[in-house]
C-alpha positions as CSV (number, residue, x, y, z in Angstrom):
1,M,23.3,15.9,-14.8
2,K,24.8,18.3,-12.2
3,Y,26.4,16.9,-8.8
4,Y,26.4,18.6,-5.6
5,I,27.0,18.2,-2.0
6,K,25.2,19.6,1.1
7,D,25.4,18.6,4.9
8,S,27.7,15.5,3.9
9,K,25.0,14.2,1.4
10,E,25.7,13.7,-2.2
11,I,23.2,15.1,-4.6
12,M,22.4,14.9,-8.2
13,S,20.0,16.9,-10.3
14,I,19.2,18.3,-13.7
15,I,18.4,21.5,-12.2
16,S,20.6,24.3,-10.9
17,L,20.6,24.6,-7.2
18,D,21.2,27.4,-4.9
19,S,24.4,28.5,-3.4
20,T,23.8,26.3,-0.1
21,Y,24.6,23.4,-2.4
22,K,28.0,23.1,-3.4
23,E,28.8,21.7,-7.0
24,L,31.3,19.1,-7.7
25,S,32.6,17.4,-10.9
26,S,31.8,13.9,-9.8
27,L,30.1,11.8,-6.7
28,T,31.8,8.8,-4.8
29,F,28.4,7.0,-5.0
30,D,29.5,5.2,-1.8
31,E,26.5,6.0,0.3
32,E,22.9,7.1,-0.6
33,V,22.4,9.7,-3.4
34,Y,19.8,12.0,-3.5
35,Y,18.3,13.2,-6.8
36,L,16.6,16.5,-6.5
37,Y,13.6,17.6,-8.9
38,E,10.8,19.7,-9.3
39,D,7.1,18.6,-10.3
40,T,3.9,20.4,-9.0
41,S,1.4,18.0,-10.5
42,I,-1.0,16.3,-8.0
43,E,0.2,12.7,-9.2
44,A,4.0,13.6,-8.5
45,L,5.7,11.8,-5.5
46,G,7.3,13.4,-2.7
47,I,10.0,11.4,-1.6
48,H,10.9,7.7,-3.0
49,L,13.5,5.1,-3.6
50,I,14.2,5.4,-7.7
51,E,13.5,1.8,-8.9
52,D,13.0,2.5,-12.7
53,E,15.9,4.3,-14.5
54,L,13.2,5.7,-17.0
55,F,12.4,8.2,-13.8
56,L,15.7,10.1,-14.3
57,E,14.5,11.0,-17.8
58,A,10.5,11.5,-17.3
59,H,10.0,11.8,-13.6
60,K,7.6,8.7,-13.9
61,E,8.1,5.2,-13.4
62,S,6.7,2.1,-15.5
63,L,5.1,-0.9,-14.5
64,E,8.0,-3.0,-16.3
65,G,10.6,-0.9,-15.0
66,K,9.3,-1.1,-11.3
67,L,8.9,-4.9,-11.5
68,S,11.6,-5.9,-13.5
69,E,15.4,-6.4,-12.4
70,A,16.7,-5.5,-15.6
71,L,19.0,-2.4,-15.6
72,N,21.4,-1.2,-18.2
73,G,21.9,2.9,-17.3
74,P,24.8,4.5,-16.0
75,Y,23.4,4.4,-12.7
76,K,22.3,1.0,-12.7
77,E,24.3,-0.3,-9.5
78,L,23.2,2.8,-7.5
79,I,19.4,2.0,-8.3
80,K,20.0,-1.9,-7.9
81,N,21.3,-1.4,-4.2
82,R,18.5,1.0,-3.4
83,K,20.6,4.0,-3.0
84,L,19.2,6.6,-4.9
85,I,16.2,8.6,-3.3
86,G,14.2,10.9,-5.3
87,I,12.8,14.1,-3.4
88,N,10.4,16.4,-5.0
89,L,11.3,19.9,-3.9
90,K,8.1,21.4,-5.0
91,K,6.3,18.7,-2.1
92,L,9.4,18.4,0.4
93,P,12.2,20.5,1.3
94,F,15.6,18.5,0.9
95,D,16.2,18.8,4.7
96,H,12.7,17.6,5.7
97,D,12.8,16.0,9.0
98,K,10.8,12.6,9.0
99,Q,11.4,11.0,12.3
100,L,11.5,6.9,12.2
101,K,9.5,5.7,15.3
102,S,9.7,2.3,17.1
103,K,5.9,2.5,17.8
104,Y,3.1,4.1,16.0
105,R,-0.3,5.9,16.9
106,V,-2.9,4.3,14.7
107,H,-6.5,5.6,14.2
108,V,-9.2,3.7,12.8
109,L,-12.5,4.8,11.0
110,G,-15.1,2.3,10.8
111,L,-16.4,-0.3,13.2
112,G,-18.1,-2.8,10.9
113,D,-17.3,-6.5,10.2
114,V,-14.1,-5.9,8.5
115,G,-12.9,-3.2,10.8
116,G,-13.8,-5.0,14.2
117,M,-12.2,-8.3,13.1
118,M,-9.0,-6.2,12.0
119,L,-8.8,-4.2,15.4
120,S,-9.1,-7.6,17.4
121,A,-6.0,-8.7,15.6
122,L,-4.0,-5.3,16.1
123,R,-4.7,-5.4,19.7
124,L,-3.8,-9.2,20.0
125,I,-0.4,-9.3,18.0
126,G,0.4,-5.3,17.3
127,G,1.8,-4.2,20.7
128,D,5.2,-4.5,19.6
129,I,4.8,-1.8,16.8
130,I,1.4,0.0,18.0
131,E,1.7,2.5,20.5
132,A,-2.0,2.7,20.9
133,I,-5.3,2.9,18.7
134,G,-7.8,5.3,18.3
135,I,-11.2,4.4,17.1
136,F,-14.1,6.3,15.5
137,D,-17.5,5.5,13.8
138,L,-20.5,7.5,13.3
139,D,-22.5,5.4,15.9
140,D,-20.9,6.3,19.3
141,N,-22.4,3.2,20.8
142,R,-20.0,1.4,18.4
143,I,-17.3,3.1,19.7
144,K,-18.1,2.2,23.3
145,R,-18.7,-1.3,22.5
146,W,-15.4,-2.1,20.9
147,C,-13.5,0.2,23.6
148,Y,-14.9,-2.2,26.2
149,E,-14.6,-5.3,24.4
150,L,-11.0,-4.9,22.8
151,N,-9.5,-3.3,26.1
152,Q,-10.7,-6.7,27.7
153,I,-8.6,-8.8,25.2
154,M,-5.6,-9.8,27.0
155,T,-3.5,-12.6,28.8
156,I,-0.9,-12.1,31.6
157,D,1.7,-14.4,29.7
158,R,2.2,-12.3,26.6
159,G,1.7,-8.7,25.4
160,P,2.0,-5.8,25.3
161,F,-1.6,-5.0,24.2
162,P,-1.9,-1.5,22.7
163,E,-4.6,0.6,24.5
164,V,-7.9,1.3,22.5
165,Y,-10.0,4.4,22.9
166,G,-12.6,6.6,21.4
167,I,-11.6,9.7,19.1
168,T,-13.9,12.2,17.5
169,M,-14.1,13.6,14.2
170,E,-11.9,16.4,15.1
171,N,-9.0,14.6,16.1
172,L,-9.2,11.8,13.6
173,F,-5.8,12.9,12.0
174,D,-3.9,13.3,15.4
175,C,-2.1,9.9,14.5
176,D,1.1,8.6,12.4
177,V,-1.2,6.0,10.7
178,F,-4.8,6.5,9.6
179,I,-6.9,3.5,8.5
180,F,-10.0,3.6,6.6
181,T,-12.4,0.8,6.9
182,A,-15.8,2.4,6.4
183,S,-18.1,1.2,3.7
184,S,-21.4,2.2,2.4
185,R,-23.1,-1.0,1.5
186,I,-22.2,-4.5,1.2
187,P,-24.5,-6.8,-0.9
188,E,-26.5,-9.1,1.0
189,V,-25.8,-12.8,0.8
190,G,-28.2,-14.3,-2.1
191,S,-28.2,-10.8,-3.9
192,G,-26.6,-12.2,-7.0
193,I,-23.8,-9.5,-7.1
194,T,-20.6,-11.1,-8.1
195,D,-18.1,-8.3,-8.4
196,V,-18.7,-6.9,-4.7
197,R,-15.6,-4.5,-4.7
198,M,-16.9,-2.5,-7.9
199,Y,-20.3,-2.3,-6.5
200,Q,-19.2,-0.4,-3.7
201,L,-17.0,1.9,-5.7
202,E,-19.3,5.0,-6.4
203,A,-20.6,5.1,-2.7
204,N,-17.3,4.5,-0.9
205,T,-15.6,7.0,-3.3
206,K,-17.9,9.7,-1.9
207,I,-16.9,8.6,1.7
208,I,-13.3,8.6,1.2
209,S,-13.4,11.8,-0.4
210,I,-14.8,13.4,2.6
211,Y,-12.0,12.0,4.9
212,A,-9.3,13.0,2.2
213,K,-10.5,16.5,2.4
214,Q,-10.3,16.3,5.9
215,A,-6.8,14.8,6.0
216,K,-5.6,17.8,3.6
217,E,-7.2,20.4,5.9
218,A,-5.4,19.0,9.0
219,N,-2.3,19.2,7.2
220,F,-1.9,15.2,7.6
221,K,1.7,14.1,7.5
222,G,1.1,10.5,8.3
223,Q,0.0,7.4,6.3
224,F,-3.5,7.1,5.0
225,I,-4.3,3.4,4.8
226,V,-7.2,2.3,2.7
227,V,-8.9,-1.4,3.7
228,S,-12.2,-0.7,2.1
229,D,-13.2,-2.0,-1.4
230,P,-12.0,-1.4,-3.9
231,V,-8.8,-0.4,-2.6
232,D,-6.8,0.3,-5.4
233,L,-9.6,2.7,-6.7
234,L,-10.2,4.3,-3.6
235,C,-6.5,5.2,-3.2
236,K,-6.5,7.2,-6.3
237,A,-9.7,8.8,-5.3
238,A,-8.0,9.9,-1.8
239,L,-5.2,11.2,-3.7
240,V,-7.5,13.4,-6.1
241,H,-9.7,14.6,-3.4
242,G,-7.1,14.9,-0.4
243,D,-4.1,16.3,-2.3
244,L,-1.8,14.2,-0.1
245,R,1.5,13.1,-1.6
246,P,1.0,9.7,-3.2
247,E,3.2,7.9,-1.2
248,Q,1.3,8.7,1.8
249,I,-1.6,6.5,0.5
250,K,-1.5,2.9,0.4
251,G,-4.3,0.1,0.0
252,F,-4.5,-3.2,1.6
253,G,-6.4,-5.8,-0.2
254,L,-4.2,-8.1,-2.3
255,G,-2.9,-10.1,0.9
256,V,-6.0,-12.2,1.1
257,M,-5.8,-12.6,-2.7
258,Q,-2.2,-14.5,-2.0
259,A,-3.6,-16.4,0.8
260,R,-6.5,-17.7,-1.3
261,A,-4.1,-18.4,-4.3
262,N,-2.0,-20.4,-1.8
263,Y,-5.1,-22.4,-0.5
264,Y,-6.3,-23.4,-4.1
265,A,-2.6,-24.1,-5.2
266,N,-2.4,-26.8,-2.3
267,K,-5.4,-28.1,-3.2
268,N,-4.5,-28.4,-6.9
269,A,-1.1,-30.1,-6.9
270,M,0.7,-26.6,-6.9
271,P,2.5,-26.7,-3.3
272,Y,5.3,-24.6,-5.1
273,Y,3.3,-21.6,-5.3
274,Y,4.0,-20.6,-1.6
275,E,7.7,-19.9,-2.2
276,K,7.7,-19.1,-6.1
277,G,4.2,-17.9,-6.6
278,R,3.0,-14.2,-6.5
279,A,-0.1,-11.9,-6.5
280,F,-0.3,-9.0,-8.4
281,G,-2.8,-6.0,-9.0
282,P,-6.2,-5.4,-7.7
283,H,-8.3,-7.4,-5.1
284,G,-10.7,-8.4,-7.6
285,K,-11.6,-9.0,-11.6
286,H,-8.1,-7.7,-12.9
287,L,-6.1,-9.6,-10.3
288,V,-2.9,-11.3,-11.8
289,I,-1.8,-14.8,-9.9
290,A,1.6,-16.2,-11.3
291,D,2.0,-19.8,-10.2
292,S,5.6,-19.1,-10.3
293,M,8.1,-16.1,-10.9
294,T,11.2,-18.7,-12.0
295,S,9.0,-21.1,-14.3
296,Y,5.8,-19.4,-15.1
297,N,3.1,-21.6,-16.5
298,E,0.2,-19.8,-18.3
299,E,-2.6,-22.4,-17.7
300,N,-1.9,-23.0,-14.2
301,S,-1.5,-19.4,-13.4
302,L,-5.0,-18.6,-15.1
303,K,-6.4,-21.5,-13.4
304,L,-5.4,-20.1,-10.1
305,T,-6.4,-16.6,-10.8
306,E,-10.0,-17.7,-11.5
307,M,-10.2,-19.7,-8.6
308,T,-8.7,-17.1,-6.5
309,V,-11.3,-14.3,-7.8
310,K,-14.3,-16.5,-7.1
311,A,-13.2,-17.6,-3.8
312,N,-15.4,-15.2,-2.0
313,L,-18.3,-16.7,-3.7
314,D,-17.7,-20.0,-2.1
315,V,-18.0,-18.4,1.2
316,R,-21.4,-16.8,0.2
317,A,-22.5,-19.9,-1.1
318,V,-22.7,-21.4,2.3
319,G,-24.6,-18.4,3.6
320,Y,-21.9,-16.1,5.1
321,K,-20.4,-12.8,4.2
322,P,-16.4,-13.5,3.4
323,F,-15.1,-10.7,5.6
324,I,-12.7,-12.8,8.1
325,A,-9.8,-13.5,6.0
326,P,-9.5,-10.1,4.2
327,A,-9.7,-8.4,7.7
328,L,-6.9,-10.7,8.7
329,S,-4.9,-11.4,6.0
330,S,-5.3,-8.2,3.7
331,A,-5.3,-5.6,6.7
332,A,-4.3,-6.6,10.3
333,M,-1.3,-9.0,9.4
334,S,-0.2,-6.9,6.3
335,I,-0.5,-3.5,8.0
336,L,1.7,-4.8,10.7
337,A,4.2,-6.2,8.4
338,Y,4.2,-2.8,6.6
339,L,4.7,-0.9,10.0
340,E,7.7,-3.3,10.8
341,G,9.5,-2.9,7.3
342,K,8.6,-6.5,6.3
343,W,7.9,-7.8,3.2
344,H,4.0,-7.8,2.5
345,Y,1.4,-7.4,-0.1
346,S,-0.3,-4.0,-0.6
347,T,-0.2,-1.1,-3.2
348,V,2.6,0.6,-4.6
349,Y,2.2,3.9,-6.6
350,I,3.3,3.6,-10.4
351,D,2.7,6.8,-12.6
352,G,-1.0,7.3,-11.1
353,V,-1.9,3.8,-10.3
354,Y,-1.8,2.2,-7.3
355,F,-0.7,-1.6,-8.1
356,G,-0.4,-4.2,-5.9
357,C,2.4,-6.5,-5.3
358,K,5.1,-7.9,-3.0
359,H,7.3,-5.2,-1.3
360,K,8.4,-3.7,1.9
361,C,9.1,-0.1,2.8
362,I,11.7,1.9,4.7
363,G,10.3,4.5,7.1
364,L,6.8,3.9,5.8
365,D,7.5,6.0,2.6
366,L,10.3,4.5,0.8
367,T,9.2,1.5,-1.3
368,V,11.5,-1.5,-2.0
369,T,9.6,-3.6,-4.6
370,E,10.6,-7.1,-5.2
371,Q,11.8,-7.4,-8.9
372,Y,11.9,-10.3,-11.3
373,T,13.0,-11.4,-14.6
374,L,9.6,-11.2,-15.9
375,D,8.1,-13.9,-18.4
376,S,6.7,-12.0,-21.7
377,M,3.2,-13.9,-21.2
378,L,3.2,-12.7,-17.6
379,L,4.1,-9.1,-18.4
380,K,1.4,-8.9,-21.0
381,R,-1.2,-9.8,-18.1
382,L,0.4,-7.2,-15.7
383,E,0.5,-4.6,-18.3
384,S,-3.5,-5.4,-19.3
385,S,-4.3,-5.2,-15.3
386,Y,-2.2,-1.9,-14.9
387,K,-4.1,-0.3,-17.9
388,E,-7.2,-1.0,-16.4
389,L,-6.6,0.5,-13.4
390,K,-5.3,3.6,-15.0
391,S,-8.3,4.0,-17.2
392,F,-10.2,5.2,-14.0
393,E,-11.0,8.9,-13.7
394,F,-12.0,10.6,-10.7
């Protein structure tokens, strides 16, 4: 490993850097350290916190390394304290300027059930972090309807309420945050389809690929958020078709699974889940619910997982589509927490896979993952879920 300094920033790298970087014999490690490397592959990150020591050897992180708090290497304190930042010089220059903002301009594509419910919440409670909201749908009357309705949601005793306005296809990516809620088809109640999210995969992949390519053509530098199902796989589709940096893409589907697990835990004498339990993986079949991260119980965890996965069927059984809780728990409230740099549930990027877990972000793209002492049985379940997601090709 070679050590350098530039613009008062300490740097380490295995590659030889040009003369603008002054080589040193050692670093103080008192402040943040930047690890500079080069990787041209589409799955290579641009800028990120290094949370797994494996990255310094292979330029990729592992699931266990990302989620485990066990560190043993020479840079363990640097990594443990979240002070080692990786920058891929093939994706971003070292001196790239990413302005942190107090408020973000948000654009939303898709004004169906989920999109409309999500927007209602963003208008109601998002004014502290959202500057304004642009909305787009292929149906122009939907745009007009939601502009009328949303801008009339207010009260004189609170706020601020972000303005909502219609946008066109041409300026879809003139924003800081783009939210994709469009969906081709959602099975009708009584259709008999149990895995709704996978039913939507093929059609929604075709749709998201169109907008991912448009984002690339627009040289989009903001965040591409996926709410449509299946969020984890559609994130990967956006990466493949849009050639964005992996850290620009995030999927929001796990928040409602955490909420559903908590609901069923309270109904089944597991009130400790709220503080100790966690949700991992995709919003669907390969979901992993852990009843407790400190005293993991396999039987209770599998029971909670099954009830959580089937929760949407309970709503369908009484004759309704289950979109309200996902629109609020997975989308609106989790997205706001993300923008505010708070702990929430959405996807993190791990070696080609968008995997859901609890984390927070610094400046939208530096991920701080909650880490644990992982039970061996839980780790086996997590790795199985991860492998299933990794097996999909686009």
